[in-house]
DRENDOZA-337836 format. One line per 5 residues: their letters; for each residue x negated, y, z of N, C-alpha, C. Coordinates in pm, 1 decimal. Atoms other than C-alpha are relative to their C-alpha. Layout:
N
A> X,Y,Z,X,Y,Z,X,Y,Z; ...
***
This chain:
200
XXXXX> 94.1,-1.0,112.3,832.9,-12400.1,-2212.8,-123.8,78.9,39.4; 125.5,-61.6,-41.9,469.1,-12320.7,-2144.8,-92.8,12.1,-119.6; 88.8,-22.8,114.4,239.6,-12165.4,-2405.4,-144.1,-26.5,39.8; 140.6,29.6,-25.4,-108.8,-12316.5,-2409.4,-90.3,60.6,-107.2; 78.7,-53.8,110.7,-219.1,-12159.5,-2738.0,54.4,135.5,-41.6
XXXXX> -41.9,-130.1,52.3,-205.0,-11818.1,-2901.4,77.7,-18.7,-129.5; -45.3,-106.4,-88.4,8.6,-11641.9,-2980.2,114.8,-47.3,88.0; -116.0,31.2,-83.8,259.9,-11656.1,-2697.1,126.7,38.7,-74.9; -127.4,-27.2,64.2,620.2,-11664.6,-2815.7,96.3,55.4,103.9; -93.1,-61.5,-93.4,902.1,-11463.6,-2661.5,95.7,-100.1,62.4
XXXXX> -84.6,103.3,-60.7,1083.8,-11792.7,-2587.0,-76.0,-84.8,101.9; 74.0,71.1,-103.5,804.1,-11927.7,-2367.5,35.7,56.1,137.0; -30.5,-44.0,-136.0,897.3,-11915.1,-1999.5,-125.6,50.8,70.8; 127.8,-36.3,-60.6,531.2,-11894.7,-1893.2,-108.7,-5.5,-107.6; 111.5,8.5,93.5,208.5,-11827.5,-2081.2,-129.0,44.1,67.7
XXXXX> 133.4,-25.1,-52.7,-162.1,-11819.2,-2007.2,-75.1,86.9,-99.1; 68.9,-92.9,88.2,-349.3,-11521.5,-2149.9,-143.7,20.8,46.6; 141.0,-20.4,-29.8,-724.8,-11472.8,-2171.1,-40.5,145.6,-26.6; 47.5,-137.1,9.1,-934.9,-11155.5,-2167.3,10.5,55.1,-141.6; -1.1,-45.1,139.4,-955.6,-11139.1,-2547.8,132.2,-30.5,-70.5
XXXXX> -129.8,35.6,57.4,-586.4,-11226.4,-2599.4,54.7,111.7,-88.6; -64.6,-96.3,88.9,-399.3,-11058.8,-2884.0,143.1,28.8,44.1; -137.0,-16.6,-48.5,-73.5,-11085.1,-2689.1,4.9,105.5,109.3; -18.1,-104.1,-100.2,42.2,-10782.1,-2493.4,109.4,-43.6,97.9; -101.1,45.3,-97.4,220.2,-10894.4,-2171.0,119.7,94.0,11.6
XXXXX> -110.1,-96.3,-12.1,428.5,-10574.3,-2174.3,112.2,-29.0,-98.7; -101.0,33.7,100.5,607.8,-10701.3,-2486.2,104.9,-93.5,59.4; -89.4,97.4,-61.0,759.0,-10977.2,-2271.6,52.6,44.6,136.9; -31.5,-48.1,-135.3,816.9,-10756.9,-1963.1,-57.4,-99.2,102.3; 56.0,113.0,-73.3,584.2,-11017.4,-1816.8,-48.7,39.0,138.4
XXXXX> 48.9,-16.8,-136.0,507.3,-11053.2,-1448.7,-119.4,-92.7,21.0; 118.9,81.8,-24.7,157.4,-11170.2,-1357.7,18.2,-80.2,127.9; -16.3,87.9,-114.9,171.8,-11469.7,-1124.7,-132.4,-37.3,64.2; 130.8,42.2,-48.8,-191.1,-11579.0,-1094.7,-108.7,56.3,-89.6; 115.4,-45.0,76.8,-532.2,-11452.8,-1201.0,-116.7,-93.0,29.0
XXXXX> 110.8,94.1,-13.5,-829.5,-11682.5,-1264.9,-129.1,70.4,-40.2; 122.3,-76.1,25.6,-1165.6,-11505.9,-1230.9,-98.8,-77.5,-85.4; 101.2,79.6,68.4,-1378.8,-11793.7,-1358.9,22.1,-2.5,-151.3; -31.3,6.6,143.3,-1200.0,-11814.2,-1695.5,50.2,133.2,-56.0; -50.4,-131.7,40.2,-1094.4,-11446.2,-1706.9,135.9,-11.4,-69.0
XXXXX> -134.1,20.4,54.4,-734.8,-11546.3,-1763.1,103.3,25.7,108.0; -108.8,-24.3,-94.6,-396.1,-11489.9,-1604.4,125.7,-72.5,-45.8; -127.7,66.4,26.9,-67.5,-11677.0,-1580.0,112.5,100.5,17.1; -110.5,-95.6,-1.1,240.3,-11470.1,-1665.6,134.6,-71.2,-10.2; -138.0,46.9,14.5,613.9,-11523.9,-1633.7,73.6,94.6,-93.0
XXXXX> -78.2,-77.8,96.3,832.8,-11408.5,-1920.9,129.4,45.7,67.3; -120.4,-51.5,-65.4,1106.2,-11180.1,-1786.3,101.1,58.2,-98.3; -104.6,-35.0,95.9,1295.1,-11119.0,-2109.0,120.5,-90.6,23.7; -122.1,78.5,-20.0,1655.3,-11237.3,-2090.3,84.3,-0.4,-127.1; -75.4,2.1,126.0,1776.7,-11321.4,-2440.4,134.8,-70.0,15.9
XXXXX> -126.3,74.3,6.6,2129.7,-11430.8,-2518.9,-20.9,-118.4,-93.5; 20.3,122.1,78.0,2158.6,-11781.2,-2663.7,131.8,-45.5,-60.6; -118.4,50.9,69.1,2400.8,-11925.1,-2918.2,-35.7,-130.5,-70.7; 22.9,127.0,67.1,2426.7,-12283.1,-3040.1,41.2,10.9,-145.9; -25.6,-7.5,143.2,2397.9,-12294.8,-3420.0,68.7,-127.0,-50.1
XXXXX> -57.8,127.6,42.6,2471.2,-12663.3,-3474.4,-49.6,-111.1,91.5; 40.8,119.8,-73.1,2446.4,-13008.8,-3317.9,-20.8,-113.1,-99.7; 31.8,115.7,83.2,2280.3,-13305.5,-3490.4,9.4,-124.5,87.3; -18.0,120.2,-81.7,2373.7,-13655.9,-3371.6,6.8,-123.0,-89.8; -10.4,126.7,70.3,2330.3,-14015.7,-3484.0,-5.1,-113.1,102.0
XXXXX> 0.7,119.5,-85.5,2426.6,-14335.5,-3299.5,-17.4,-127.0,-83.7; 34.1,107.8,93.8,2353.7,-14553.4,-3607.8,111.5,-104.0,-18.9; -110.2,96.1,12.3,2693.6,-14725.4,-3589.5,45.6,-16.5,-144.4; -38.5,9.4,141.3,2753.8,-14651.6,-3960.0,-119.4,-27.8,-90.7; 122.2,20.7,77.7,2396.7,-14727.9,-4067.2,-19.6,-146.6,-35.3
XXXXX> 34.2,135.7,44.5,2275.1,-15033.9,-4259.1,-147.8,-1.9,-37.2; 138.9,13.3,42.8,1928.6,-15167.3,-4336.9,-80.1,-87.7,93.5; 85.7,88.6,-77.4,1641.5,-15377.5,-4208.6,-49.9,64.0,129.0; 43.2,-67.3,-122.3,1553.4,-15111.8,-3948.8,115.6,31.4,94.4; -114.4,-12.3,-90.5,1899.4,-15129.3,-3788.4,9.3,-127.5,82.7
XXXXX> 8.8,111.3,-94.6,1904.7,-15351.1,-3479.6,134.8,-23.8,67.0; -130.3,37.0,-54.9,2200.2,-15538.0,-3330.6,11.1,13.9,149.9; -14.3,-32.3,-141.8,2186.1,-15377.2,-2987.4,11.9,150.2,11.5; -23.5,-143.1,-10.5,2296.6,-15037.0,-2866.6,0.8,45.8,144.4; -18.7,-63.3,-129.6,2291.4,-14800.1,-2574.9,149.8,12.4,26.7
XXXXX> -140.7,-5.3,-42.4,2624.3,-14813.3,-2385.2,84.7,-95.7,-82.0; -100.8,90.8,54.8,2919.3,-14952.9,-2582.9,-5.7,-17.3,-151.9; 11.3,17.7,143.9,2794.3,-14945.5,-2942.4,-52.9,-137.3,-36.7; 50.2,128.8,49.2,2661.9,-15228.0,-3157.4,-133.2,11.4,-72.9; 120.2,-16.8,80.2,2362.2,-15076.1,-3337.0,-93.3,106.1,58.9
XXXXX> 100.9,-100.7,-30.4,2039.7,-14885.1,-3280.0,-104.3,-2.7,-111.7; 103.5,-10.6,102.5,1735.9,-14785.8,-3487.4,-127.7,-67.5,50.6; 118.9,75.8,-36.1,1438.6,-15024.2,-3478.5,-125.6,63.9,-57.8; 133.5,-35.9,48.2,1076.4,-14910.6,-3499.7,-95.1,-111.8,40.7; 96.9,106.8,-28.0,790.3,-15163.2,-3522.3,-118.1,17.0,-94.5
XXXXX> 116.0,-10.4,88.6,479.4,-15240.9,-3728.6,39.2,16.3,-146.5; -48.1,-18.6,137.9,688.6,-15243.5,-4047.7,68.4,134.5,-18.4; -71.7,-128.0,2.8,898.5,-14936.0,-3965.0,-56.5,88.0,111.0; 68.1,-81.2,-101.6,667.5,-14694.0,-3783.9,83.0,119.2,46.1; -76.1,-121.5,-30.0,909.3,-14399.6,-3798.6,149.2,-29.7,2.6
XXXXX> -145.3,14.7,-6.3,1272.1,-14389.4,-3690.1,66.8,97.5,-95.2; -77.9,-104.0,67.6,1546.5,-14201.0,-3866.5,-14.7,129.7,79.7; 24.3,-129.7,-63.5,1525.1,-13829.6,-3789.7,126.9,83.9,5.9; -89.8,-114.5,4.4,1751.1,-13547.6,-3685.5,-72.0,105.2,-83.9; 65.1,-95.3,90.6,1674.8,-13302.7,-3968.4,84.9,125.3,-15.7
XXXXX> -68.9,-127.8,11.6,1763.1,-12933.3,-3996.5,-72.0,88.8,-101.6; 57.3,-93.7,97.6,1690.5,-12736.8,-4317.9,31.4,143.8,42.1; -18.3,-137.5,-45.7,1641.7,-12368.9,-4235.3,67.2,82.6,-109.4; -69.7,-80.5,102.0,1899.6,-12154.3,-4418.5,-55.3,142.1,-4.4; 48.6,-136.3,18.1,1827.9,-11804.7,-4547.2,45.9,90.5,114.7
XXXXX> -54.9,-85.7,-106.0,2046.6,-11654.3,-4273.0,-78.5,-8.6,130.4; 76.0,16.7,-124.0,1810.9,-11785.6,-4000.9,-150.0,18.7,-20.1; 141.8,-22.1,28.2,1479.3,-11706.1,-4167.4,-55.9,108.4,92.3; 65.2,-97.5,-86.2,1247.9,-11530.8,-3918.7,65.2,21.4,134.8; -69.4,-16.2,-127.8,1485.4,-11570.8,-3623.4,-70.0,-79.3,111.0
XXXXX> 52.2,71.6,-116.5,1398.1,-11688.1,-3271.7,89.1,-122.5,23.4; -80.3,121.6,-13.4,1513.2,-12052.2,-3260.4,-74.3,-106.2,79.8; 54.8,110.7,-76.5,1462.0,-12358.3,-3047.3,83.6,-125.1,-26.4; -68.1,128.9,9.7,1547.8,-12727.9,-3084.7,-4.3,-66.8,137.2; -9.7,72.0,-127.4,1668.3,-12913.3,-2773.9,45.1,-142.6,-31.2
XXXXX> -18.1,138.0,44.8,1645.1,-13292.1,-2821.3,11.9,-96.4,117.3; -7.7,112.6,-93.0,1757.2,-13597.8,-2623.4,27.0,-126.9,-80.9; -27.1,129.2,62.5,1769.5,-13966.8,-2712.5,-16.6,-108.2,105.1; 20.6,117.9,-82.8,1781.0,-14312.8,-2558.0,-101.9,-89.8,-68.4; 108.0,81.6,53.9,1470.8,-14528.0,-2604.7,-11.8,-128.2,81.8
XXXXX> 17.8,128.7,-68.5,1415.4,-14897.3,-2524.9,-113.3,-80.1,-64.4; 103.9,91.8,47.3,1080.3,-15076.1,-2573.1,44.2,-143.5,29.7; -44.4,137.8,-19.8,1142.5,-15449.1,-2615.2,-99.2,-83.5,81.0; 97.4,62.5,-89.0,827.2,-15538.5,-2417.3,-66.4,109.4,82.3; 63.5,-97.8,-87.3,615.8,-15371.8,-2150.4,-119.5,70.8,-65.0
XXXXX> 122.1,-59.0,59.5,302.2,-15309.0,-2362.1,33.9,80.7,-125.0; -49.1,-81.5,113.0,450.8,-15035.4,-2580.7,-80.8,128.1,-14.2; 62.6,-129.0,29.8,311.6,-14723.3,-2745.9,92.4,75.5,-94.8; -82.8,-78.1,92.0,499.5,-14440.1,-2912.3,13.9,143.7,45.7; -15.7,-141.8,-29.5,582.7,-14072.6,-2924.7,122.6,54.9,-71.4
XXXXX> -101.1,-79.9,67.5,868.4,-13839.6,-3001.0,-72.8,112.5,-71.7; 68.7,-99.8,82.2,754.3,-13611.1,-3282.9,100.7,101.9,-50.8; -75.7,-104.6,68.8,894.8,-13277.9,-3394.6,-94.1,62.4,-101.7; 84.3,-53.2,107.1,758.6,-13161.5,-3728.2,76.9,104.3,-80.4; -56.8,-101.5,88.3,815.8,-12867.5,-3958.7,-65.8,-17.9,-135.7
XXXXX> 49.3,35.5,132.9,784.4,-12939.2,-4330.5,43.2,100.6,-105.7; -35.5,-77.0,118.3,777.1,-12744.1,-4652.3,98.5,-81.6,-83.8; -95.2,74.6,84.0,1041.1,-12836.2,-4913.6,-61.7,-117.9,-73.8; 64.9,111.7,69.3,782.5,-13061.4,-5082.4,-45.0,-111.0,94.6; 34.0,102.5,-96.8,735.8,-13260.7,-4761.5,-129.8,22.1,74.5
XXXXX> 125.7,-29.8,-68.4,404.6,-13104.9,-4653.7,27.7,49.2,142.2; -17.6,-39.5,-139.4,389.9,-13081.0,-4273.2,-95.4,115.0,32.3; 85.5,-113.3,-34.5,263.1,-12740.5,-4155.6,-7.0,24.2,150.2; 6.4,-11.3,-145.4,333.2,-12773.0,-3782.5,65.0,-123.1,61.1; -62.0,114.2,-65.9,399.3,-13064.6,-3549.3,-47.5,-9.5,145.2
XXXXX> 30.6,18.5,-141.0,398.9,-13160.7,-3183.0,56.8,-135.1,40.7; -48.5,131.2,-43.1,436.1,-13498.1,-3010.0,0.4,-10.0,151.6; -10.6,25.3,-143.0,526.5,-13627.7,-2664.9,3.9,-150.1,22.9; 10.7,143.3,-26.4,431.5,-13973.0,-2533.5,126.2,-49.5,70.4; -121.2,51.0,-64.2,739.9,-14181.4,-2449.6,-30.0,-61.0,136.2
XXXXX> 35.1,50.0,-133.0,547.8,-14320.7,-2152.1,16.2,106.6,108.0; -32.4,-105.0,-96.3,610.2,-13982.5,-1988.7,138.6,-21.8,59.2; -136.3,27.2,-45.2,967.1,-14112.4,-1952.4,21.9,-147.3,33.5; -21.8,144.2,-15.3,956.3,-14493.1,-1985.1,-112.5,-61.2,83.6; 101.3,61.5,-85.1,772.2,-14655.1,-1694.9,-14.3,-149.1,-28.3
XXXXX> 2.1,142.3,32.3,857.8,-15005.0,-1815.5,82.8,-24.7,-125.6; -79.0,34.2,116.9,1001.4,-15179.5,-2118.0,128.6,-70.2,37.3; -118.8,84.1,-14.8,1324.2,-15372.4,-2168.5,118.6,69.9,65.9; -117.3,-71.8,-50.0,1559.8,-15096.9,-2049.1,11.6,134.8,-70.3; -24.8,-128.0,65.7,1719.7,-14786.8,-2197.0,-40.7,114.3,93.3
XXXXX> 44.5,-116.9,-75.4,1564.4,-14457.1,-2084.1,21.9,124.4,-84.3; -18.3,-125.8,73.8,1653.8,-14101.7,-2180.7,-132.9,73.8,-13.5; 114.6,-87.3,25.7,1378.5,-13894.4,-2339.4,54.0,135.0,-46.5; -45.5,-133.3,40.1,1402.8,-13520.3,-2400.1,-119.3,90.6,-25.3; 101.4,-103.6,23.3,1203.0,-13228.1,-2532.9,66.1,122.7,-59.5
XXXXX> -39.9,-122.9,69.4,1242.1,-12869.6,-2648.6,-118.3,47.6,-82.0; 106.1,-48.9,88.5,1046.9,-12709.0,-2930.6,42.9,131.8,-61.4; -22.8,-129.3,63.1,1029.8,-12346.7,-3037.9,-36.6,-8.8,-147.7; 30.9,-2.2,143.3,1046.5,-12298.5,-3414.3,-118.4,94.8,-24.7; 109.9,-91.0,34.1,718.8,-12154.8,-3552.3,54.6,124.5,-70.0
XXXXX> -49.1,-124.7,58.3,760.9,-11792.3,-3651.7,-26.2,8.6,-149.8; 26.9,-3.9,144.2,618.9,-11865.9,-3998.0,90.9,-94.1,-78.4; -98.0,80.0,74.2,913.2,-12093.4,-4087.7,69.1,86.1,-104.8; -65.7,-72.5,108.6,1073.9,-11994.9,-4416.1,125.3,-74.2,-44.8; -120.4,59.9,55.9,1402.6,-12061.3,-4591.9,-35.2,-126.7,-77.7
XXXXX> 25.5,125.5,68.6,1413.4,-12422.5,-4710.4,-92.4,-94.1,74.5; 81.4,87.8,-83.6,1162.0,-12552.8,-4455.5,92.6,-88.7,83.4; -83.4,97.3,-69.8,1288.6,-12855.1,-4261.9,-64.0,-39.1,133.2; 42.2,51.8,-129.4,1261.3,-12936.6,-3891.9,49.0,-143.4,12.5; -38.0,138.9,-21.4,1260.1,-13310.9,-3813.7,-46.2,-45.9,137.6
XXXXX> 37.4,61.8,-128.0,1261.7,-13496.2,-3479.4,26.7,-149.0,-11.2; -11.3,144.9,19.1,1199.7,-13870.6,-3470.3,-94.9,-72.7,94.9; 89.5,85.2,-77.3,1029.6,-14160.7,-3290.7,-108.2,-56.9,-90.1; 115.2,57.0,70.1,682.1,-14267.2,-3405.0,-54.2,-114.4,84.4; 50.1,117.1,-70.6,590.5,-14620.8,-3299.6,-147.2,-19.6,-37.0
XXXXX> 144.0,8.6,27.1,211.0,-14626.8,-3267.9,-61.2,-131.2,49.0; 51.5,124.4,-54.5,180.4,-14972.6,-3110.1,47.0,-123.0,-75.9; -38.0,127.7,58.8,258.3,-15337.7,-3177.0,137.5,-46.7,45.7; -126.8,40.9,-57.9,574.4,-15366.4,-2966.3,117.7,72.5,-64.7; -119.6,-67.6,51.2,918.6,-15296.4,-3120.7,60.6,93.9,104.6
XXXXX> -65.4,-97.8,-87.0,1088.8,-14987.9,-2974.9,128.8,44.7,-67.9; -129.3,-44.1,51.5,1456.6,-14903.4,-3019.6,25.7,144.6,38.5; -46.0,-134.2,-33.0,1603.4,-14554.4,-3032.6,146.7,10.8,-37.0; -144.1,-11.5,21.5,1970.6,-14460.5,-3009.9,47.9,135.1,52.8; -64.0,-123.5,-45.7,2203.0,-14162.9,-2956.7,-96.7,118.5,-9.2
XXXXX> 89.3,-114.8,17.7,1958.2,-13909.5,-3102.7,84.9,126.2,-18.2; -85.7,-118.2,-13.6,2096.6,-13564.0,-3029.4,-88.1,123.4,5.6; 77.3,-124.7,2.4,1954.3,-13222.2,-3118.5,94.0,119.0,-11.4; -71.1,-128.0,11.2,2100.8,-12877.3,-3051.8,-96.5,103.8,-53.6; 78.9,-109.5,54.8,1968.1,-12591.3,-3263.4,52.0,129.2,62.0
XXXXX> -39.7,-117.3,-77.2,1972.6,-12273.8,-3052.0,-62.6,125.2,-58.5; 46.1,-129.5,48.6,1943.2,-11911.7,-3164.6,-4.6,97.4,117.1; 18.3,-96.0,-108.7,1807.6,-11650.1,-2923.6,-4.3,142.3,-56.6; -5.1,-140.8,41.9,1882.0,-11278.2,-2956.5,-43.5,87.2,116.0; 53.8,-88.0,-104.3,1692.9,-11009.5,-2764.7,62.2,139.1,-7.9
***
């Protein structure tokens, strides 16, 4: 995990800090790796060693799902997957409501899924969003599936990790899903998310 924006989080493995940064590298026991004179910045490695515990696992292979966005093909030995296209832009999501016991904690989501574009000219992204109880999105990040899928018509594993924003509150919901931004149908299957808690 690499921090490109302020503030750096204690779960980032590496972070880039500028001259006017509000982040103190000593907080992370950080080791400076590189210094860039032109931009007055430096690349640091986080040397904190937190312990990690898995809170829960979210999984869906869509075998028990019904609806127009359920497709009659699956990764491996199943019979169903989730269809995204021009009618169904968003897939079903792995969703995790934040309980009171985890409010303000250091958490990360680790996500994997199988994706299959049905043609070569596909567009789409895996999105992780954080929403208020009323559905308002206050933080989100996306990753282009072309970073993993070089061609269509075959199943490919996609993966990402996302640190929970520190301003998450009880009742906020983390969601991870596929967003089809093109014209080509894209299938997703075996969506799997581990919610991890880090203690320093």
